[in-house]
VOBA-1610 file (N, C-alpha, C; in pm, whole numbers, padded with zeros to 5 digits, always signed):
BEGIN
Unk-04435-00027+02027Unk-04335-00039+02003Unk-04276-00012+01849Unk-04204+00040+01826Unk-04157+00100+01687Unk-04084-00014+01619Unk-04028-00108+01653Unk-03930-00203+01559Unk-04114-00265+01450Unk-04192-00297+01546Unk-04237-00441+01514Unk-04333-00413+01365Unk-04400-00283+01350Unk-04455-00257+01235Unk-04336-00284+01086Unk-04193-00236+01170Unk-04095-00258+01061Unk-04086-00397+01006Unk-04063-00458+01115Unk-04039-00619+01058Unk-04151-00686+01031Unk-04267-00628+01026Unk-04364-00705+00965Unk-04329-00686+00799Unk-04319-00560+00773Unk-04311-00491+00625Unk-04191-00576+00580Unk-04109-00610+00617Unk-03983-00630+00580Unk-04021-00761+00547Unk-04030-00875+00647Unk-04055-00997+00631Unk-04200-01060+00579Unk-04269-00957+00544Unk-04405-00979+00481Unk-04475-01116+00588Unk-04484-01043+00678Unk-04507-01146+00821Unk-04696-01149+00808Unk-04748-01245+00822Unk-04920-01269+00830Unk-04976-01160+00936Unk-05107-01107+00927Unk-05149-01060+01013Unk-05172-01106+01148Unk-05178-01237+01142Unk-05217-01311+01280Unk-05098-01314+01350Unk-05086-01336+01455Unk-04959-01359+01556Unk-04900-01511+01522Unk-04796-01472+01544Unk-04671-01591+01487Unk-04579-01638+01607Unk-04682-01629+01747Unk-04584-01654+01862Unk-04623-01782+01944Unk-04581-01741+02054Unk-04624-01886+02130Unk-04726-01852+02213Unk-04784-01962+02289Unk-04907-01951+02377Unk-04867-01884+02507Unk-04937-01829+02563Unk-04905-01807+02701Unk-04859-01888+02805Unk-04915-02043+02788Unk-04884-02085+02886Unk-04768-02182+02837Unk-04697-02141+02722Unk-04563-02207+02711Unk-04441-02093+02771Unk-04529-01957+02751Unk-04407-01897+02855Unk-04429-01871+02996Unk-04552-01920+03045Unk-04565-01894+03187Unk-04461-02044+03242Unk-04494-02124+03160Unk-04404-02261+03220Unk-04235-02222+03209Unk-04218-02172+03134Unk-04071-02114+03121Unk-04036-02029+03251Unk-04119-01930+03257Unk-04097-01831+03376Unk-04102-01889+03509Unk-04194-01992+03542Unk-04159-02076+03664Unk-04075-02156+03689Unk-04035-02247+03580Unk-03923-02311+03585Unk-03797-02206+03615Unk-03809-02100+03575Unk-03679-01993+03564Unk-03672-01942+03688Unk-03808-01918+03729Unk-03803-01852+03875Unk-03787-01694+03854Unk-03819-01655+03732Unk-03815-01502+03703Unk-03942-01486+03599Unk-03983-01373+03604Unk-04090-01318+03486Unk-04007-01259+03379Unk-04037-01273+03238Unk-03921-01225+03140Unk-03973-01101+03095Unk-03883-00986+03063Unk-03871-00829+03057Unk-04017-00844+02955Unk-04082-00726+02967Unk-04235-00738+02877Unk-04182-00735+02722Unk-04097-00636+02706Unk-04072-00617+02553Unk-04024-00806+02497Unk-03931-00840+02587Unk-03940-01006+02524Unk-04072-01087+02521Unk-04129-01063+02627Unk-04255-01134+02653Unk-04334-01131+02519Unk-04354-00974+02483Unk-04429-00929+02387Unk-04396-01018+02284Unk-04242-01003+02231Unk-04207-01054+02108Unk-04232-01234+02085Unk-04238-01306+02203Unk-04247-01443+02213Unk-04377-01453+02176Unk-04499-01377+02233Unk-04617-01365+02216Unk-04654-01334+02066Unk-04560-01276+02004Unk-04664-01216+01847Unk-04566-01269+01724Unk-04424-01312+01767Unk-04333-01321+01656Unk-04255-01439+01677Unk-04249-01500+01801Unk-04142-01570+01845Unk-04167-01737+01772Unk-04252-01743+01694Unk-04227-01866+01614Unk-04211-01878+01478Unk-04231-01750+01403Unk-04180-01700+01281Unk-04056-01771+01262Unk-04005-01884+01156Unk-03863-01931+01132Unk-03802-01841+01079Unk-03842-01765+00956Unk-03753-01683+00883Unk-03696-01571+00970Unk-03767-01531+01063Unk-03721-01393+01153Unk-03636-01467+01255Unk-03628-01578+01316Unk-03582-01611+01452Unk-03495-01742+01421Unk-03484-01807+01303Unk-03414-01907+01276Unk-03308-01913+01146Unk-03318-01791+01089Unk-03263-01817+00983Unk-03123-01832+00975Unk-03044-01765+01061Unk-02886-01729+01041Unk-02866-01742+01232Unk-02883-01632+01295Unk-02889-01688+01449Unk-03034-01750+01507Unk-03045-01793+01632Unk-03130-01879+01706Unk-03200-01799+01825Unk-03334-01739+01795Unk-03406-01709+01924Unk-03448-01868+02009Unk-03409-01868+02128Unk-03457-01993+02213Unk-03589-02009+02218Unk-03645-02124+02185Unk-03775-02141+02232Unk-03818-02112+02407Unk-03927-02068+02411Unk-03939-02113+02613Unk-03887-02172+02674Unk-03904-02306+02627Unk-03828-02447+02705Unk-03683-02446+02730Unk-03628-02362+02624Unk-03476-02375+02621Unk-03429-02267+02690Unk-03480-02146+02736Unk-03439-02032+02807Unk-03352-02120+02904Unk-03229-02032+02962Unk-03141-02094+03092Unk-03073-01994+03110Unk-03067-02005+03226Unk-02949-01886+03332Unk-02847-01933+03331Unk-02714-01869+03314Unk-02570-01912+03294Unk-02531-01911+03426Unk-02439-01937+03464Unk-02362-01980+03560Unk-02306-01829+03638Unk-02292-01699+03561Unk-02307-01574+03612Unk-02415-01501+03649Unk-02555-01599+03627Unk-02693-01523+03626Unk-02750-01477+03522Unk-02674-01461+03370Unk-02746-01406+03275Unk-02877-01526+03200Unk-02983-01463+03204Unk-03087-01510+03132Unk-03075-01499+02967Unk-03034-01656+02940Unk-02989-01674+02777Unk-03099-01677+02691Unk-03129-01599+02602Unk-03216-01611+02516Unk-03214-01616+02356Unk-03083-01592+02317Unk-03070-01579+02175Unk-02902-01652+02176Unk-02912-01720+02078Unk-02716-01785+02050Unk-02700-01769+01877Unk-02567-01751+01877Unk-02508-01738+01746Unk-02535-01890+01641Unk-02533-01883+01500Unk-02544-02009+01468Unk-02475-02126+01484Unk-02342-02122+01517Unk-02245-02179+01580Unk-02249-02220+01755Unk-02317-02163+01799Unk-02306-02114+01963Unk-02156-02056+01994Unk-02127-02004+01893Unk-01970-01921+01951Unk-02010-01810+02034Unk-02123-01768+02025Unk-02201-01633+02061Unk-02297-01653+02142Unk-02373-01617+02292Unk-02440-01625+02322Unk-02517-01509+02365Unk-02617-01430+02380Unk-02701-01326+02421Unk-02787-01350+02529Unk-02761-01234+02649Unk-02901-01258+02779Unk-02905-01122+02814Unk-02959-01151+02949Unk-03001-01011+03026Unk-02929-01050+03161Unk-02883-00978+03220Unk-02784-00951+03372Unk-02937-00972+03443Unk-02911-01070+03586Unk-03012-01116+03639Unk-03042-00959+03706Unk-02979-00856+03716Unk-02982-00744+03810Unk-03106-00673+03723Unk-03119-00699+03577Unk-03220-00577+03520Unk-03358-00705+03490Unk-03345-00826+03584Unk-03457-00881+03532Unk-03599-00833+03571Unk-03627-00702+03642Unk-03761-00619+03673Unk-03766-00542+03547Unk-03702-00520+03481Unk-03718-00417+03400Unk-03799-00420+03293Unk-03869-00370+03202Unk-03953-00364+03099Unk-03856-00403+02953Unk-03773-00338+02917Unk-03684-00304+02809Unk-03534-00308+02883Unk-03496-00421+02896Unk-03346-00407+02949Unk-03241-00427+02851Unk-03136-00401+02872Unk-03014-00396+02804Unk-02975-00555+02779Unk-02871-00576+02666Unk-02854-00718+02592Unk-02725-00715+02595Unk-02670-00809+02637Unk-02526-00830+02665Unk-02479-00983+02609Unk-02358-00974+02527Unk-02333-01063+02455Unk-02190-01141+02517Unk-02177-01289+02518Unk-02062-01392+02544Unk-01983-01418+02430Unk-01869-01366+02422Unk-01801-01419+02312Unk-01683-01525+02311Unk-01649-01517+02457Unk-01547-01622+02500Unk-01603-01767+02536Unk-01538-01852+02525Unk-01559-01987+02551Unk-01603-02022+02683Unk-01494-01953+02795Unk-01536-01988+02941Unk-01678-01893+02977Unk-01736-01815+02885Unk-01837-01746+02912Unk-01816-01646+03058Unk-01717-01635+03082Unk-01690-01553+03208Unk-01698-01346+03143Unk-01675-01328+03021Unk-01719-01200+02962Unk-01838-01147+02903Unk-01905-01027+02954Unk-02038-01038+02888Unk-02012-00851+02829Unk-02040-00856+02690Unk-02020-00731+02661Unk-02160-00647+02602Unk-02205-00564+02653Unk-02314-00487+02616Unk-02322-00464+02438Unk-02416-00571+02382Unk-02436-00530+02249Unk-02574-00455+02233Unk-02645-00434+02288Unk-02791-00332+02276Unk-02830-00276+02372Unk-02835-00151+02401Unk-02909-00096+02513Unk-03022-00095+02558Unk-03111-00181+02484Unk-03269-00232+02503Unk-03289-00311+02454Unk-03344-00398+02465Unk-03414-00509+02440Unk-03479-00517+02267Unk-03564-00409+02282Unk-03608-00321+02167Unk-03516-00323+02064Unk-03396-00259+02094Unk-03322-00230+01991Unk-03244-00368+01967Unk-03222-00492+02072Unk-03159-00589+02033Unk-03224-00672+01907Unk-03358-00699+01942Unk-03435-00770+01882Unk-03451-00708+01714Unk-03456-00575+01735Unk-03475-00502+01607Unk-03362-00536+01536Unk-03224-00501+01583Unk-03112-00528+01502Unk-03098-00676+01447Unk-03132-00753+01554Unk-03116-00897+01509Unk-03209-00963+01395Unk-03346-00857+01360Unk-03423-00912+01284Unk-03352-00900+01141Unk-03257-00752+01131Unk-03218-00710+01014Unk-03072-00773+00994Unk-03024-00858+01099Unk-02937-00949+01032Unk-02973-01088+00982Unk-03096-01141+01049Unk-03163-01242+00995Unk-03206-01228+00859Unk-03254-01128+00818Unk-03319-01065+00733Unk-03214-01086+00610Unk-03068-01030+00640Unk-02983-01005+00524Unk-02899-01144+00515Unk-02918-01235+00605Unk-02850-01358+00608Unk-02922-01494+00598Unk-03039-01484+00518Unk-03144-01564+00453Unk-03260-01593+00510Unk-03317-01457+00583Unk-03434-01476+00632Unk-03545-01445+00521Unk-03515-01357+00417Unk-03579-01312+00303Unk-03561-01406+00197Unk-03662-01421+00086Unk-03646-01508+00024Unk-03532-01504-00101Unk-03506-01366-00112Unk-03424-01353-00248Unk-03286-01258-00180Unk-03154-01332-00208Unk-03030-01288-00119Unk-02929-01285-00219Unk-02834-01212-00223Unk-02701-01201-00315Unk-02592-01120-00211Unk-02493-01153-00253Unk-02378-01121-00151Unk-02261-01059-00252Unk-02169-00930-00208Unk-02057-00907-00288Unk-01960-00862-00172Unk-01813-00874-00220Unk-01725-00815-00166Unk-01671-00697-00235Unk-01564-00618-00215Unk-01538-00514-00296Unk-01586-00390-00289Unk-01654-00358-00132Unk-01716-00201-00137Unk-01616-00103-00142Unk-01649-00004-00258Unk-01547+00125-00266Unk-01598+00212-00159Unk-01545+00309-00168Unk-01589+00420-00108Unk-01706+00500-00157Unk-01720+00494-00321Unk-01798+00531-00389Unk-01971+00454-00368Unk-01927+00330-00335Unk-02067+00214-00318Unk-02112+00216-00184Unk-02031+00260-00085Unk-02077+00330+00056Unk-02160+00435+00064Unk-02114+00542-00069Unk-02145+00663-00057Unk-02286+00641-00137Unk-02311+00576-00204Unk-02436+00553-00315Unk-02536+00489-00186Unk-02518+00385-00116Unk-02572+00321+00028Unk-02626+00451+00082Unk-02555+00528+00135Unk-02594+00649+00220Unk-02666+00766+00156Unk-02672+00771+00018Unk-02722+00836+00015Unk-02859+00807-00090Unk-02903+00682-00112Unk-02989+00614-00203Unk-03070+00512-00112Unk-03015+00496+00028Unk-03087+00393+00112Unk-03104+00464+00260Unk-03171+00431+00343Unk-03215+00491+00436Unk-03126+00414+00560Unk-03050+00488+00629Unk-02952+00355+00723Unk-03012+00389+00835Unk-03030+00286+00918Unk-03091+00281+01066Unk-02960+00273+01156Unk-02950+00342+01260Unk-02845+00356+01318Unk-02899+00366+01469Unk-02768+00305+01534Unk-02784+00316+01690Unk-02890+00218+01777Unk-02893+00091+01713Unk-02980+00011+01745Unk-02891-00125+01819Unk-02749-00102+01784Unk-02656-00238+01826Unk-02530-00145+01825Unk-02449-00243+01919Unk-02303-00219+01943Unk-02219-00337+01856Unk-02303-00407+01783Unk-02208-00502+01699Unk-02173-00430+01592Unk-02084-00507+01508Unk-02027-00465+01394Unk-02104-00486+01250Unk-02223-00404+01237Unk-02310-00411+01165Unk-02357-00273+01128Unk-02387-00218+00998Unk-02454-00127+00942Unk-02568-00183+00873Unk-02688-00107+00844Unk-02836-00149+00839Unk-02872-00062+00715Unk-02879-00096+00596Unk-02964+00015+00531Unk-03076-00067+00435Unk-03225+00040+00448Unk-03307-00030+00397Unk-03374+00097+00286Unk-03455-00016+00213Unk-03501+00066+00085Unk-03643+00050+00099Unk-03747+00156+00133Unk-03869+00133+00144Unk-03884+00022+00257Unk-03795-00008+00297Unk-03851-00105+00408Unk-03866-00251+00350Unk-03847-00262+00240Unk-03885-00398+00150Unk-03783-00446+00104Unk-03639-00419+00146Unk-03539-00455+00108Unk-03425-00411+00205Unk-03314-00518+00236Unk-03210-00463+00322Unk-03078-00471+00258Unk-02966-00385+00268Unk-02868-00381+00268Unk-02759-00423+00367Unk-02723-00547+00448Unk-02662-00585+00557Unk-02483-00540+00531Unk-02432-00469+00579Unk-02274-00433+00572Unk-02225-00452+00702Unk-02174-00609+00715Unk-02081-00601+00823Unk-01914-00515+00817Unk-01872-00470+00940Unk-01748-00391+00938Unk-01656-00469+01041Unk-01539-00403+00998Unk-01477-00432+01106Unk-01463-00366+01246Unk-01342-00349+01342Unk-01398-00302+01456Unk-01340-00130+01431Unk-01287-00084+01296Unk-01276+00018+01297Unk-01388+00105+01204Unk-01477+00024+01141Unk-01599+00100+01094Unk-01606+00053+00940Unk-01467-00015+00902Unk-01462-00027+00772Unk-01536-00155+00691Unk-01618-00126+00601Unk-01684-00231+00535Unk-01627-00376+00488Unk-01700-00462+00532Unk-01635-00576+00496Unk-01664-00655+00391Unk-01833-00648+00334Unk-01893-00690+00244Unk-02036-00662+00225Unk-02125-00696+00158Unk-02275-00668+00152Unk-02348-00786+00123Unk-02439-00779+00216Unk-02560-00892+00165Unk-02684-00810+00154Unk-02754-00849+00016Unk-02879-00733-00039Unk-02968-00846-00045Unk-03095-00797+00038Unk-03185-00937+00052Unk-03347-00863+00035Unk-03454-00935-00018Unk-03559-00878-00038Unk-03664-00981-00064Unk-03786-01003-00030Unk-03892-01094-00051Unk-03945-01073-00182Unk-03918-00946-00237Unk-03948-00880-00348Unk-03849-00895-00459Unk-03871-01019-00571Unk-03786-01069-00643Unk-03754-00953-00755Unk-03863-00904-00808Unk-03835-00770-00900Unk-03746-00686-00842Unk-03797-00629-00721Unk-03732-00528-00653Unk-03550-00549-00650Unk-03553-00716-00562Unk-03414-00721-00573Unk-03336-00730-00688Unk-03384-00777-00818Unk-03318-00781-00931Unk-03271-00630-00955Unk-03367-00519-00940Unk-03353-00389-00971Unk-03252-00340-00902Unk-03236-00344-00757Unk-03146-00324-00678Unk-03005-00384-00683Unk-03007-00498-00719Unk-02868-00571-00760Unk-02794-00500-00907Unk-02887-00437-01001Unk-02838-00392-01126Unk-02792-00212-01079Unk-02853-00184-00976Unk-02821-00057-00949Unk-02691-00055-00885Unk-02619-00131-00827Unk-02504-00142-00767Unk-02403-00223-00825Unk-02312-00106-00872Unk-02215-00187-00955Unk-02106-00284-00866Unk-02157-00404-00815Unk-02068-00493-00767Unk-02069-00626-00816Unk-01981-00737-00800Unk-02015-00855-00843Unk-02088-00939-00765Unk-02215-00944-00778Unk-02270-01026-00689Unk-02286-01153-00725Unk-02296-01219-00621Unk-02306-01372-00620Unk-02457-01414-00515Unk-02512-01446-00656Unk-02669-01500-00594Unk-02729-01617-00572Unk-02625-01701-00562Unk-02619-01848-00564Unk-02653-01887-00437Unk-02648-01816-00329Unk-02662-01822-00179Unk-02783-01922-00117
//
């Protein structure tokens, strides 16, 4: 899976697995009456317990808290205030790498496609977690200009096509991330710049002429 080495590097993950035991996952599957998709199962086994990756902003549900919604969605991820939940359609339970849908309404009646595959969802959510507190050094700025966006586009590597949510992801040697939330028209709203490398983080802040707030 292409995303795992990238996440390991960005989050400075230890070499040993940071996941749940097989018994924990099997118990959840027995309770739910279905087997988890292979990509999600592998993620739980290898990375599911690493807090900075899975609970810094939004939350990966632990196996014992996975549940089926009234509409038959297997819910495995929640937004930090439980406004949004993400799940897998019951018709896709047999697929190894199914699409992921998000429910944004209080009645949980509508589910929108957020990622074409589970791998893409976990990949994109890792970038959101990194930019929202999952890495050691974080700064925030508003007032992005056309020139600032052009700088990011020219000097950073943008990762495209992994989410239908309103984010743009820019990486610097896969050791720093610039997370840019946008509106529904694609216009940038602000930027979060994060890294586990203190020196690199400071250099990047100086290289982008914005009024950075590093007190987060």
